[in-house]
Backbone as CSV, one residue per row, in Angstrom:
resi,resn,N_x,N_y,N_z,CA_x,CA_y,CA_z,C_x,C_y,C_z
1,MET,-13.662,13.716,100.482,-14.472,12.925,101.389,-14.320,13.488,102.790
2,GLY,-15.442,13.704,103.468,-15.416,14.237,104.823,-15.686,13.147,105.846
3,VAL,-15.405,13.461,107.066,-15.669,12.551,108.177,-16.766,13.182,109.032
4,THR,-17.825,12.418,109.291,-18.909,12.908,110.123,-18.533,12.768,111.583
5,GLN,-18.637,13.836,112.322,-18.350,13.785,113.750,-19.535,13.159,114.466
6,ILE,-19.285,12.079,115.225,-20.364,11.432,115.959,-20.290,11.722,117.450
7,CYS,-19.230,12.359,117.890,-19.099,12.659,119.324,-18.977,14.155,119.550
8,GLY,-19.329,14.549,120.717,-19.250,15.941,121.137,-19.391,15.964,122.637
9,PRO,-19.802,17.074,123.202,-19.993,17.132,124.655,-21.051,16.120,125.104
10,GLY,-20.773,15.401,126.180,-21.700,14.392,126.674,-22.794,14.994,127.544
11,ARG,-23.938,14.295,127.588,-25.034,14.736,128.443,-25.849,13.516,128.871
12,VAL,-26.389,13.581,130.071,-27.252,12.523,130.576,-28.677,12.843,130.149
13,LEU,-29.303,11.910,129.450,-30.681,12.103,129.000,-31.676,11.609,130.042
14,TYR,-31.301,10.554,130.789,-32.195,9.986,131.798,-31.351,9.219,132.806
15,ASP,-31.671,9.353,134.085,-30.946,8.637,135.133,-31.871,8.449,136.329
16,SER,-32.550,7.297,136.371,-33.484,7.032,137.451,-33.823,5.550,137.522
17,GLY,-34.014,5.042,138.728,-34.496,3.688,138.928,-33.621,2.590,138.362
18,GLY,-32.329,2.840,138.259,-31.422,1.832,137.714,-31.178,1.950,136.223
19,TRP,-31.826,2.892,135.579,-31.657,3.135,134.144,-30.840,4.409,133.947
20,THR,-29.806,4.344,133.115,-29.039,5.535,132.749,-28.917,5.575,131.238
21,VAL,-29.298,6.694,130.659,-29.177,6.899,129.217,-28.392,8.186,129.031
22,ALA,-27.305,8.101,128.290,-26.458,9.265,128.058,-26.105,9.329,126.578
23,ALA,-25.707,10.509,126.138,-25.323,10.680,124.741,-24.165,11.650,124.644
24,THR,-23.343,11.414,123.669,-22.298,12.352,123.313,-22.339,12.441,121.792
25,GLY,-22.810,13.559,121.295,-23.073,13.657,119.863,-24.160,12.669,119.499
26,ARG,-23.895,11.822,118.506,-24.864,10.789,118.105,-24.572,9.433,118.732
27,LEU,-23.576,9.364,119.589,-23.235,8.129,120.279,-24.078,8.030,121.546
28,VAL,-24.891,6.976,121.659,-25.820,6.807,122.775,-25.379,5.610,123.619
29,LEU,-25.371,5.786,124.939,-25.023,4.730,125.886,-26.214,4.482,126.793
30,VAL,-26.559,3.203,126.963,-27.609,2.801,127.893,-26.975,1.836,128.892
31,ALA,-27.153,2.100,130.181,-26.640,1.216,131.237,-27.778,0.933,132.207
32,VAL,-27.856,-0.322,132.681,-28.940,-0.700,133.587,-28.435,-1.540,134.748
33,VAL,-29.120,-1.395,135.879,-29.000,-2.277,137.045,-30.432,-2.381,137.571
34,VAL,-31.157,-3.403,137.096,-32.579,-3.545,137.413,-32.928,-5.006,137.685
35,LYS,-34.084,-5.215,138.319,-34.631,-6.553,138.527,-35.801,-6.755,137.575
36,THR,-35.827,-7.913,136.898,-36.912,-8.182,135.952,-37.984,-9.093,136.526
37,GLY,-37.685,-9.835,137.570,-38.587,-10.876,138.051,-38.023,-12.229,137.664
38,GLY,-38.578,-13.290,138.222,-38.010,-14.613,138.019,-38.668,-15.466,136.963
39,GLY,-39.694,-14.949,136.283,-40.376,-15.736,135.258,-39.556,-15.882,133.996
40,SER,-39.854,-16.922,133.225,-39.089,-17.239,132.016,-38.988,-16.094,131.024
41,TRP,-40.039,-15.309,130.889,-40.043,-14.239,129.892,-40.354,-12.878,130.524
42,ASP,-40.066,-12.722,131.808,-40.296,-11.438,132.469,-39.451,-10.344,131.823
43,SER,-40.002,-9.150,131.785,-39.250,-8.024,131.223,-39.616,-6.755,131.971
44,LEU,-38.801,-5.754,131.772,-39.001,-4.459,132.405,-38.713,-3.395,131.353
45,LYS,-39.612,-2.432,131.244,-39.479,-1.368,130.248,-39.005,-0.090,130.921
46,CYS,-38.058,0.561,130.319,-37.560,1.844,130.812,-38.653,2.904,130.660
47,PRO,-38.862,3.732,131.682,-39.860,4.802,131.574,-39.496,5.853,130.515
48,TYR,-38.221,5.955,130.196,-37.746,6.947,129.233,-37.785,6.351,127.823
49,VAL,-38.255,7.107,126.865,-38.256,6.700,125.462,-37.284,7.601,124.712
50,LEU,-36.377,6.996,123.969,-35.404,7.774,123.197,-36.127,8.645,122.173
51,PRO,-35.775,9.914,122.099,-36.421,10.783,121.121,-35.941,10.491,119.699
52,VAL,-36.725,10.880,118.743,-36.318,10.750,117.342,-34.968,11.451,117.178
53,GLY,-34.084,10.843,116.459,-32.739,11.380,116.280,-31.736,10.783,117.244
54,MET,-32.241,10.095,118.310,-31.354,9.436,119.278,-31.647,7.930,119.318
55,ARG,-32.381,7.431,118.348,-32.772,6.021,118.310,-31.807,5.216,117.453
56,PRO,-31.677,3.909,117.735,-30.783,3.083,116.920,-31.378,2.835,115.531
57,PRO,-30.535,2.668,114.512,-31.037,2.417,113.156,-31.661,1.019,113.016
58,VAL,-31.255,0.097,113.867,-31.814,-1.256,113.944,-31.938,-1.608,115.418
59,THR,-32.737,-2.621,115.743,-32.827,-3.061,117.132,-31.447,-3.489,117.592
60,TRP,-31.028,-2.969,118.744,-29.679,-3.196,119.259,-29.786,-3.933,120.584
61,GLN,-29.022,-5.019,120.748,-29.104,-5.816,121.964,-27.725,-6.094,122.551
62,ALA,-27.719,-6.315,123.871,-26.504,-6.709,124.580,-26.901,-7.616,125.739
63,ALA,-26.017,-8.525,126.079,-26.276,-9.442,127.186,-26.193,-8.712,128.519
64,CYS,-26.951,-9.210,129.488,-26.892,-8.711,130.861,-26.345,-9.818,131.750
65,SER,-25.525,-9.441,132.696,-25.104,-10.411,133.709,-26.120,-10.362,134.836
66,THR,-26.218,-11.469,135.563,-27.176,-11.558,136.664,-26.414,-11.707,137.958
67,GLN,-26.852,-11.014,138.976,-26.130,-10.938,140.241,-25.820,-12.298,140.845
68,ASN,-26.670,-13.298,140.621,-26.441,-14.605,141.225,-25.411,-15.438,140.467
69,ALA,-24.960,-14.958,139.322,-23.963,-15.627,138.484,-24.449,-16.961,137.935
70,GLY,-25.711,-17.273,138.117,-26.227,-18.546,137.628,-27.112,-18.407,136.407
71,SER,-27.602,-17.227,136.124,-28.503,-17.031,135.004,-27.854,-16.100,134.001
72,VAL,-27.737,-16.563,132.786,-27.094,-15.744,131.755,-28.070,-15.398,130.636
73,THR,-29.356,-15.383,130.956,-30.355,-15.217,129.909,-30.886,-13.799,129.746
74,GLY,-30.383,-12.840,130.496,-30.896,-11.479,130.397,-30.366,-10.756,129.176
75,VAL,-31.206,-9.907,128.588,-30.784,-9.112,127.443,-31.331,-7.687,127.578
76,LEU,-30.498,-6.723,127.227,-30.855,-5.312,127.187,-31.098,-4.959,125.726
77,THR,-32.240,-4.322,125.436,-32.614,-4.029,124.051,-32.990,-2.562,123.893
78,ALA,-32.426,-1.918,122.872,-32.847,-0.587,122.448,-33.531,-0.771,121.097
79,ASN,-34.808,-0.383,121.021,-35.602,-0.599,119.816,-35.668,0.645,118.941
80,THR,-35.972,0.436,117.670,-36.032,1.547,116.721,-37.163,2.528,117.019
81,ASP,-38.146,2.124,117.842,-39.218,3.044,118.235,-38.852,3.865,119.473
82,GLY,-37.620,3.668,119.990,-37.134,4.433,121.133,-37.334,3.761,122.477
83,THR,-38.052,2.636,122.513,-38.238,1.937,123.779,-36.986,1.153,124.139
84,ILE,-36.782,0.992,125.442,-35.629,0.268,125.972,-36.164,-0.748,126.970
85,THR,-35.711,-2.000,126.878,-36.180,-3.042,127.789,-35.025,-3.914,128.265
86,VAL,-35.245,-4.534,129.429,-34.401,-5.617,129.903,-35.337,-6.801,130.037
87,SER,-34.940,-7.948,129.506,-35.835,-9.093,129.548,-35.086,-10.379,129.810
88,ASN,-35.808,-11.316,130.386,-35.323,-12.670,130.578,-35.655,-13.418,129.296
89,GLN,-34.755,-14.247,128.836,-34.930,-14.902,127.546,-35.178,-16.402,127.666
90,GLY,-35.967,-16.814,128.647,-36.402,-18.195,128.701,-35.994,-18.987,129.919
91,GLY,-34.938,-18.586,130.618,-34.539,-19.300,131.823,-35.268,-18.730,133.029
92,SER,-35.951,-19.580,133.781,-36.707,-19.074,134.922,-35.912,-19.198,136.208
93,GLY,-36.383,-18.528,137.241,-35.841,-18.721,138.572,-34.984,-17.620,139.131
94,SER,-34.547,-16.661,138.332,-33.705,-15.609,138.879,-34.427,-14.271,138.862
95,GLY,-34.697,-13.743,140.053,-35.275,-12.418,140.183,-34.235,-11.426,140.669
96,ASP,-32.960,-11.777,140.550,-31.873,-10.924,141.025,-31.601,-9.775,140.056
97,PHE,-30.737,-8.856,140.497,-30.379,-7.718,139.665,-29.714,-8.169,138.374
98,ARG,-30.056,-7.487,137.304,-29.397,-7.692,136.013,-28.655,-6.397,135.690
99,ARG,-27.440,-6.568,135.216,-26.584,-5.426,134.885,-26.135,-5.556,133.434
100,GLY,-26.223,-4.459,132.722,-25.789,-4.496,131.336,-25.633,-3.101,130.777
101,SER,-25.022,-3.037,129.607,-24.881,-1.762,128.906,-24.787,-2.008,127.416
102,LEU,-25.155,-1.012,126.673,-24.998,-1.068,125.223,-24.733,0.333,124.716
103,CYS,-24.176,0.391,123.538,-23.799,1.660,122.931,-24.051,1.558,121.427
104,PHE,-24.589,2.607,120.843,-24.840,2.603,119.397,-24.756,4.026,118.854
105,VAL,-24.612,4.118,117.550,-24.651,5.412,116.875,-26.075,5.631,116.402
106,ALA,-26.696,6.709,116.856,-28.094,7.002,116.544,-28.258,7.427,115.105
107,THR,-29.464,7.200,114.586,-29.800,7.681,113.259,-29.993,9.180,113.322
108,ALA,-29.676,9.839,112.272,-29.793,11.302,112.236,-31.201,11.730,111.921
């Protein structure tokens, strides 16, 4: 039985406008510091789309903290089609910065 190496030299795939996407081997890290707006379901889409081979095998989500410390409804999502979004999940009123990160092993 062998062990598949999932890490190797790291590289930044995208770094602009509060979005950072990096990879080391098949391990992908997404970090954000963005504003979504104050509406209940406001969202923001990353201009960068993960290429085939660097996408998650299932939709991957992580919570975002909000700068005002009063809203905990933000979520960072990496989708199987390569899109990445930050969205408000129903609580309105906070247009402050949302910060979050997620990490996953990409499909080969």
